[in-house]
N, C-alpha and C positions, 0 to 999 in steps of 0.2 A: 770373885775371880772366876773366870771361865777358861777352860782349856779344851782343846780338841784332841780326840784320840782316833787314830786311823786303824781300823780293823782290816788287816791284809787278807784275811780269809774271805770276808764278805765284801770287801772293797767299799766300805761305808765309813764316813767320818761321823763320830758321835760327839755331842757336847758333853762336858762334865762341868758342873757348877760347884763351887766351894762355899759351904755355909758353916759358921761356927769357929771355934778356936783350934781344935786339934786337927791339923791338916791331914793326918793319915787316915782318920776315921770319918771325916766329914765330906768326902767327895761323893756326889750323887749324880748318876747318869740321867740325862733327860731322855726319856723313851720316845716322846712324840717328835722331837726335832731331829730329823735325819737328813743328811745330805749325801748324795752319791758322788763319786769322783768323776763319773762319766758326764756329769753336768746336770744342772737343774735340781729343783726341790722334789722330793717324793711326797705326794699328797698323803695326808693321814687317812686311814681307813675309817669308814662310818660303820660302827659295829652296833649290833642290837644287844641291849642288856638282857642276858639270858634269864636272870631271876625275874625281871619284870615281864618277860615274854610268857612265863609260866603262870603269871597271876592276872594278866590283862589281855583282852582281845580287842581288836579294832573292828568297828562296825562298818557297814557299807558306806555310811555318810562321813566316816573319818573320826567319829567319836570313839571313846574308849570305854569298854564295859569291864566291871569289876564285881567280885562277890562281896556280900555284906559281911561285916565282922560280927563276932559274938555268938557263933553257932558251934564252935569246937568243943567247949566244955562249959560246965555250970548251967546246963540246960534243964536240970531237974527243978530248979526254982523259977524257971521262966514259964509263962503261959504258952499253951499249945498254939495259940493264934500268933504270938510273937515269933515262935520257932518256925512256924509255917511261912511267915512273911520274910524270915531271914533266908529262906531257900532261893528267893528270887534275886536276880542280879540287878545292879543299878549302874548308872553312868558315872564316870569320873567328873568331878566338878570342873567348871569352866576355868577356875583359877589354876588348877593343876594340869590342865590340858597342854599348855606349851612345854612343860617339863616332860610330860609323857611323850610328846613328839620327838624330843631329843633322845630319849632312851629307847624308844621304839620307832625308828625311822621308816621301817618297811611294813 
C-alpha cells in the first residue's frame, strides 16, 4: 500500500510505503522519490561516498588506486621485505572498477 504525504512547509509530495502487519509502526518514507507540486520530477543527486573517497584515489587514466592491507598491526612477525612491499599502493581490480565508478563519480 502506498500513500502520498504533502509537506506544506517544503511544498513537496513524499511517497510512503506500507510493509508488514502493524500499520502504525510499519510506514516507511521513500527518500529518493520526490515530486514537487510546481511540476515535474526532481532528479536525484549524484553523491560521492565519503568513506570511499578517503580510501581510494582516481588516477589520470580513470583507474582507482588503493593501499594494501595487512600493514596496521601484527607486523612483528612479518619479514621486513613484506612490510616494505606493503607501503606501495596498488590498483583496484577490474572486477571492482564498475562499483567504484558508482560510489566515486567525480
